[in-house]
N, C-alpha and C positions, 0 to 999 in steps of 0.2 A: 077244626082241621087246618092246617097251614100248608098250602099247595106248593110252598117254596122249599118245604123241608122233607127230606128223607130220614127216617129212623134208621140207624145202623147199629145193630147189636153184634157185638164182638163175642164169638163163642168158639174160638179156635185154640184156646188154652189147653195146657196138658193136665191141669187140676193136680199137680204133683203133690202140693200139701195136703189136699183134701183125701187123696188115695182113691177117689172114683170121680166120675164125670159130674161135676157139681151143676152143670146147666140142667141136667136131668134129675136132680135131687127134688123130693117132694117138700113143698111148702104150702100150707093151707088148701091141701087137695089138688095142688097143680104142680107142675114143674117149675123150678125157678125161671128158666127162660120163658115159659108162658106168662109168668107174673109181669116181667119186664115188657114183653110184646104187648100184653093187654093194657098196661099201664101208659104206654106211649102212643098206642094206635090212634086214639081220637085226635091227637095233636100233630100228627104228620101225614103227609100225602100217601107215603108207602113205607114199607118195612123191609129192610135187607138184612139178612143173616150172613156174617162173614164166619166161615167154618171150613174145615177140610172134610169132613164127614157130613155129607148133607142128607143121607138116608136117615139118620137118627132124628132128624128134625121134621120128618114128612108129616107128622101130626099137627104141625103149625100151619093154619090156613092163610092164604093170601099174603106169603112172604116170598122174596126173591133170594135165591141162594148164590153166594159168591165165595170164591176160594182165596185163600192168602197167597200173594205172589211168591212169598217165601214161608212155607209153613213153620210153625214152631219157633217164630222169632218174636213173638209178643204183640201187644196191642198197637204199637206205632205202625207196624207192619199191616195189621188188621185194618186199621183206620185208613191208611194209604189205599189198600186194596178196594175199600168200599168207595172212597171218595173218587176214585179214578173212573168209576162207571156209574155214578148217580146221574140222573137227568135234572135233578132240581138244583138250586143255586147254592143251597145249604144243606147239611146234614147234623142231625143231633146223634152224637157218638156216645154209646154206653156200652156195659158189659152185661153179661147174662146172669150175674150173680148179686143184684142188688134187689132184694125182696120188697124193700119199702120205698122203691122209687116212685115218684109221683109225676105224672106226665105234665102237671102245671108248672113244672120247672122249665119246660121248653118255651112256654109262653114267657116266663119270667126273664130268660136269657135273651129271647128274641126281641123284647122291648128295649134291650140295652145294646144290641149288637153294633158292632163297628169293627173295622179292620177285617182279619182273616179268621178270627177265632174270638169266642166268648167263653170263659170258664171261671168257675168259682175258684177263689183264692184265699188262703189264710196262712200266716206265719212263714212266708216264704215258699209254699208249695200249692200247686194247682190241683183241682180235682178233675183231671182230663177226661175222665169217662162219664161225666156228666156235663158235656161241652157241646157247643155249637161250632161247627167248622165250615168255611165256605170252600166249595169244591175246588177253588183255585189254590187251597192250601196244600193240596196233594203234591204239586210241584215242589214246593219248598220242603215239605215233609220227605219226600223221597230223595232230595238233595241231602237233607240232614242225615237220613239213614245211610245213604251211600257213602257219606263222609265219616261214618263210624257212629253216629248218633243212635243210641238204643232206647230211650225212653220217651214217652209222650210228654212227661214234665219237662225234660230238656228240650223237646221240640217247641214247646210253649214259650220257655224262657228264651228261646232263640228268636221267636216272634216277637216277644217282649222287647228285645233289643232294637228292633225295627219299628216299635210303636204299632204292631199289627194285631195285638191281642187286647181285648177288653177284659179286665179284672172285675169279677163280681164278688163282693165281700161274702164269704161262706157263711158268716154268722147271719147275715141278713136273710138267707135262704133257710137256714135252720129255724129262724124265728117265724118265717112265713109259712114253711112247708113241713116243719117237724124235724125233730133232732135225729130221727132214723134214716133220713133219706140217703145218707152217703154210705150206710153200712153195706159192706160186701162180704160174702160168704167165702173167705179164704181157707179156712180149715175147719176140722170137725168141731172143735170147741165153739167157735162162732156160730156154727150151724145148730149145735145142741142148745146153745144160750138163746137163739131167737126162737127156737121151737118151744122153749120153756115159758116164753113171754105170754 
């Protein structure tokens, strides 16, 4: 357990492509969000769920619940909402729909941290929801959002222009922790595919 890291799990999405709440869909006898929480719990000091409906996650023990400061505006807002209230210096930010996430990735990113954020990167794009963020990044992220920025990827690229983000080669993580680690369940086809494995 790293006492300097809070685990922030974003679960405020509308699941519009899925057609139902993906955070509560079953996978290996547990809810998808349970899989994520259990994967990261041994590696962080505490876990925070950012969502607008807290009651549906009452089955999760020992988690803090936080609301989006602007509901329905996406993961950038969710990350800011969590970072603004954490008590630790850093947060591992992820989403509720990564069934193959491994908590070891937190240690992997932590060993290479620098600046305001650490995130996997490949072919011009980040994997922002498997990333480490310093709590001070909330200030820059909110400025980015208020100036019309919408995506976490865009925010990381803005940090990159200030040399404040550490790029981690995504391929190195895949080799070390498995090729499935970044798979997220965005639609019914993906969900059906992982169930068939």
